[in-house]
N, C-alpha and C positions, 0 to 999 in steps of 0.2 A: 309591429307586423313579424311574423316570423318569415323571413326569407328563404329559409330551407324547405317550405311547403310550397308545391307547384300553385300555378293559378287557380286551376280547378279547385285544388283542395282549400285554398285560401277562400274561395268564393262560398264554397260548401260551409266551413266552418263559420263565415260571417252570417249566412242564412240560418245554419243550426243554432247559433248563439242568441239570435232573435227569435226562435223558435217558430219559423215560418217554412211554409211549403214550398217545393218546387213551384208548384202553380200560382202561388201567391207572389214571389218575386217575379217570376216570369211574366206575369199580368203586368206589374208596376214597370217593368224593363221595357214593355211591349215586345216581347219576343216569345216563341212557343216554348212550351214547357219541355218539350224534347230537345231543343238546342241549348236550355240551359241546363239539362242533365248532361249533355254531351260536354258543355263545357266543363261542369264540375268533373266530369270523368278524364279530363285533358283530351278529348278525341275530337273535338273543334275548338277551333282559336277565335278569340273575340276580335271585334273590330275595335279600332281606336275610339270610335263614337260609343261602343257598349261598354268600354272600360271607364270612360267618363260617366255613363248612367251608372254603373255599378258603385263607382266611388261616391257619387252624391246619395244613392239610394241608401247605401251603408255608412255614408259619413266618414268615409277614410280618405286619406290622402290619394289622389290620381296618381302622384308621384310613384307611391309605394306599390301600387297595383301595376303600374307601367314596369317597373323594376322587376316586378315577381314575373310578370309574362315574358319581357325581354330576356331575362336570365334563365328562364325555361327554355326558350328558343335557342339561345347560345350553347347552353349546358348540353341539350338533346343533341344537336348537330354535332357538337365536338365529341360527345361521348360516343355517338356510334359512328363515326365517321375514323376513329383511331384509337389507338391505345395509350396515347400521351396527350389526355385531355389537360392534365395539370400544366404542364408544361407549356402547353399552346396557350392557356389562359394567362399565364405570368408574360409570355412574349406579347401577347394582345393588350395586356394592361400597359406594358411599355410603349407599344404602338400607338394606342389611343391618346397617351399624354403627349408623344412625338408629334402626332397629327393635330392636336391642339395648338402645340406651339407654332407649328406650321402654318397653321389657318390664321393664327394671331397675327403671325409676322406679315401676312399678306393684306392685313386691313390697312 
């Protein structure tokens, strides 16, 4: 999976690769065509439940779709909040490692 693409771009590519219409996929996912269109345009965020349905429908790892979705949220938030996004991500990576270690030591 191409993690550079947004969640919406990823879903659209999966749909187009199977030559399916928005309506066909939306019907299978039990959501409105408009909602799926907005998800593909990244103007609407999917629920965790919908990410699960999408992964099952397209037979792709739920983990990959979740990573794509969460990385969109992080990147968008950091990018629009400041001018030093790359540095923030480097510190955040170190902080995640620290917090995992801290959490493990509390067990």
